[in-house]
N, C-alpha and C positions, 0 to 999 in steps of 0.2 A: 779886576776880581777873577779868582780862580775856583775851579771846583777841585776837589781832591778827591781821587778814587782809590780805593785799596783792594788787595788781593791776598790769600794767605793760602799756600799749597803747602805739600807735605810730601816724604817719601821714606819709605823704609830701606835701609842700607845694610847689606850684609856684612859690615866692616865693624870693627869695634871701634867704640867712641874715640880713643887716641888718635886713630890714624884720619877717622873722618874730620876731626878737630884741627889734627896738623894740615890736614889739605884745604880745607875751607878757610883757616885763619890766614893761609898766605894769600892774601888778595890780590896779589898782581898775578896769581895764575886763575884768576876766573873768566877770563876771556876762553880757557881750554873748553869748558861748559856752558857758558852763558852766550847764548847766540847775538844779542843784540849788544852785549858789550865788546867793543873794539880795544880798550887798554884800560889798564889800571896802574895807576903808579904812586907808591908810597912815598912820601915826602922825608928825606933825609933829616931835614931839620926838627921835623914834627910827626913821630909815626903812627900819630892818632888822627892826620889827615891824610887823604888820599885824592889824588886827581883822576876822575873817572870821564871815559868818552863812550857814547852810545850810539852806534849807527845804524840805520834800518830803512831799506826802501826810502832812499833820498834825504831821509832825517838824520841830521846828527844833532847831538846834544852832547855837552859837557857840564861838570860840576865840580866841586870841591865838597868832599864830605869827610866830617868828624865822627870818631866813634865816641858815641857818649856813654855806653856803657859794655864792659867786658867782664864776663866772669868765666874762665877758663873751663872748657868742655861742656858750658852751658848756653851762653848767650854772645852774640856781637850784635848790638842796636848801634845805630847810626843816623844821621840827618844831615843834610847836604847845609853849605854856610854861604852857597852862591850858585849860579849856574840853574841848571834845572831841579826847582823845588821836589825834593824827596825825602822820605825816612823812611825806617823800617827795621826790623829784626830777623836775625838767622838764630833760632833755637835748637839746641841738641838733646836729645833723649837718650841716656845709656839703656840698652836692653842687653848687656852682657856680651854675646858674641854679634850682635848687630846694632843699628843704631837710627834713631827716626831722627830727619832733619825736617825742620818747619822754617817756611821763609813767609814772613810779612812784609809787604811792600805798599807805601803808598806814595802817591806823587800828584803833582797839582798840573792841570791843564787848563790854560786860559779859558775863561768863560765862553769866547767866541767860537774857541777850537772846540770845545764840548756841545756847543748848538749845532755846528756843522757836521761832527762825528757823533752818531749817536753813541752814549756812553757805554750802553750794553754791548753794542759790537767792537767798542774799543776793548772794553773790559775783559770781553771772552777771546780776544787777539793775546791780550798781554795775559791773560791768565793761561791759556794754552801754552802760549812760549817760556813762561817760567816754569810750568810742571815738566815740559819737554827739558827743559835746562836742568831741571833736579833729577831728571833721569839720565841725562847726559853726565852732570855728576855721579849719579849712582855707578854707571858703567865705569867711568874713570876710576874711582876709588876703587872697584873691585879689581880692574886690571892693574892697578898699582899694588894694591894689597896681595895679589896671586903673584906677582912677580918676582 
């Protein structure tokens, strides 16, 4: 039995939506700004599938993820098909010369682990980490855009 935890964070990026979309939709670049993501590999035989590896503090998880919905410049939605159970969506909002990026992530943790680690404590760590990831993405997008 698993408990599902969900987090949603967003950031304003002073870069037009076309550039933000191009950077984020290149999944294999995610380790550049996502602290816990060690690698992402899009499968050549099915570009809707990607292999993810998360590593942090001695923990290591991997999973195969499938894109379940993709609307260019608006949303990338996914769910894991094996490995670490997770799902979520990244939404993009066009504001002319800048963009809003909103990330929602849900993941399952084994019930016993949830009892050992206070869900609120774990939730605060995950949420602060993904907020920092979005800040790193913003900084990366600004640097690439200005180059």
